[in-house]
C-alpha positions as CSV (number, residue, x, y, z in Angstrom):
1,M,69.7,3.2,52.7
2,L,72.1,0.5,51.5
3,F,74.8,0.5,48.9
4,S,76.4,-2.1,46.7
5,K,79.6,-2.5,48.8
6,Y,78.9,-4.7,51.8
7,G,78.4,-3.0,55.1
8,Q,77.9,0.6,53.7
9,A,74.8,2.2,54.8
10,V,73.2,5.6,55.5
11,L,70.5,5.9,58.3
12,V,67.7,8.0,56.9
13,N,64.9,9.5,59.0
14,H,61.9,11.2,57.5
15,E,59.6,13.4,59.5
16,R,56.0,13.0,58.2
17,N,54.6,16.4,58.8
18,A,57.3,18.7,57.4
19,R,58.9,16.0,55.2
20,I,62.3,16.9,56.5
21,V,65.1,14.3,56.2
22,L,67.9,13.6,58.6
23,A,70.7,11.3,57.6
24,N,73.9,9.8,59.0
25,I,76.6,7.6,57.5
26,Q,76.7,4.4,59.5
27,P,79.8,2.3,60.2
28,N,77.8,-0.8,59.6
29,K,74.2,-2.2,59.7
30,K,74.3,-3.4,63.3
31,A,71.7,-2.4,65.9
32,N,74.0,-0.6,68.3
33,P,75.2,2.2,65.9
34,V,71.7,2.6,64.6
35,V,70.1,3.3,68.0
36,S,73.1,5.5,69.0
37,A,72.6,7.6,65.8
38,L,68.8,7.8,66.4
39,K,69.4,9.1,70.0
40,R,71.8,11.8,68.7
41,Q,69.4,12.8,65.9
42,L,66.2,12.9,67.9
43,G,67.5,13.8,71.3
44,S,67.8,17.5,70.6
45,L,64.2,17.8,69.4
46,P,61.4,18.9,71.8
47,P,59.5,15.9,73.2
48,A,56.3,16.9,71.3
49,M,58.1,16.5,68.0
50,R,59.5,13.0,68.8
51,Q,56.5,11.0,69.9
52,T,56.6,7.9,67.6
53,I,58.9,6.3,65.1
54,A,58.1,3.5,62.6
55,F,60.7,1.0,61.5
56,D,60.9,-1.7,58.8
57,N,61.7,-5.2,60.0
58,G,65.5,-5.3,59.6
59,T,67.8,-6.6,62.3
60,E,69.4,-3.1,62.5
61,N,66.3,-2.0,64.4
62,A,66.5,-4.7,67.1
63,Y,67.3,-2.3,69.9
64,H,64.3,0.0,69.2
65,Y,63.3,-0.4,72.9
66,K,66.3,1.6,73.9
67,L,64.5,4.7,72.6
68,H,61.5,4.3,74.9
69,K,62.9,5.6,78.3
70,P,65.6,8.1,77.3
71,L,63.6,9.8,74.6
72,G,60.0,8.9,75.4
73,I,59.4,7.6,71.9
74,K,56.9,4.8,71.1
75,T,58.2,2.5,68.4
76,Y,56.2,0.7,65.7
77,F,57.1,-1.7,62.9
78,C,55.7,-1.9,59.4
79,D,54.0,-5.1,58.3
80,V,56.0,-7.4,56.1
81,R,55.6,-6.6,52.4
82,A,53.7,-3.5,53.1
83,P,55.8,-0.7,51.6
84,W,53.0,1.8,51.6
85,Q,53.3,2.0,55.4
86,K,56.6,3.7,55.0
87,G,56.0,5.5,51.7
88,G,57.4,8.9,52.8
89,V,60.9,7.6,53.6
90,E,60.9,5.4,50.5
91,N,60.1,8.4,48.4
92,A,62.9,10.4,50.1
93,I,65.4,7.6,49.6
94,G,64.3,7.5,45.9
95,R,65.0,11.2,45.6
96,L,68.4,10.8,47.4
97,R,69.3,8.0,45.0
98,R,69.6,10.7,42.2
99,T,72.8,12.0,43.9
100,L,73.7,8.8,45.8
101,P,73.2,5.9,43.5
102,R,73.5,2.3,44.9
103,K,77.0,2.0,43.3
104,T,78.4,5.0,45.3
105,D,81.4,4.1,47.4
106,M,80.4,5.6,50.8
107,S,83.9,5.3,52.1
108,K,84.8,8.3,49.9
109,I,81.9,10.4,51.1
110,T,82.2,12.3,54.4
111,Q,79.4,13.2,56.7
112,S,79.8,16.9,55.8
113,Q,79.4,16.0,52.1
114,L,76.3,14.0,53.0
115,D,75.0,17.0,55.0
116,I,75.3,19.2,51.8
117,I,73.1,16.7,49.9
118,I,70.6,16.5,52.7
119,R,70.5,20.3,53.0
120,A,69.7,20.6,49.2
121,Y,66.9,18.0,49.7
122,N,65.5,19.8,52.7
123,N,65.6,23.2,50.9
124,T,63.7,22.1,47.7
125,P,60.1,23.4,47.6
126,R,57.3,20.8,47.6
127,K,53.9,21.1,46.1
128,C,52.4,19.2,49.0
129,L,53.8,21.8,51.4
130,A,52.2,24.7,49.4
131,Y,55.6,25.3,47.7
132,K,57.4,25.7,51.0
133,T,60.6,23.8,51.7
134,P,60.6,21.0,54.3
135,A,63.2,23.1,56.3
136,E,60.8,26.1,56.4
137,V,57.9,24.0,57.6
138,F,60.0,22.1,60.2
139,L,61.6,25.3,61.6
140,K,58.1,26.9,61.9
141,H,57.0,24.0,64.0
142,L,60.2,23.9,66.0
143,L,60.1,27.6,66.8
144,H,56.4,27.2,67.7
145,F,57.4,24.6,70.3
146,K,60.3,26.6,71.6
147,R,58.2,29.7,71.9
148,E,55.6,27.9,74.0
149,S,58.1,26.3,76.3
150,I,60.5,29.2,76.9
151,Y,58.7,32.5,77.0
152,R,56.2,33.5,79.7
153,P,52.8,34.7,78.6
154,A,52.4,38.4,78.2
155,P,50.9,40.3,81.2
156,Q,47.3,41.4,80.8
C-alpha cells in the first residue's frame, strides 16, 4: 500500500480463508525490509497456515525465495495486468483507504495506531463469513491447529 509521499509504504498481507489482514509500516519499498517483515508476520503461525503466498510483480518482492527454507512457504507471482488474481488484498486495501487515504503522511502514524485500524478491520463482520469477523474465523482455525499439535488424544 503506497502513499503520495515518496518512500512511504505499508506492507499488507491478506489471508484468503478468514480474510484477516496483517499490516506493518515499512521504512521503504526495498526488498530486504519486506522479506524481514514477512518473516516476522508469518513466522509465528503454524506451518499448516503458511503454505503459500502470492505476490505482485514489484521489485520489493525480489527476495521472495528467502521465505522458502526458513518458513517452508511456496511463493507465486500474479500475471502482469491480472488484478483479479489478487482481488482479496486489493479489496482489503480499498477498505483500508477509507481511513488511510493516499495523501496520509505515514511519518505521523505509529505502528500502534496502524494496529488499531487493522484491529477494527479484522473485527468487522463479513457477509461472506456468515456475519462472523475475520478475527473470529482466523482464531477458530488457529486454535484448531494448536489443539491438534499440542494435546494428546483422550485415552479410550
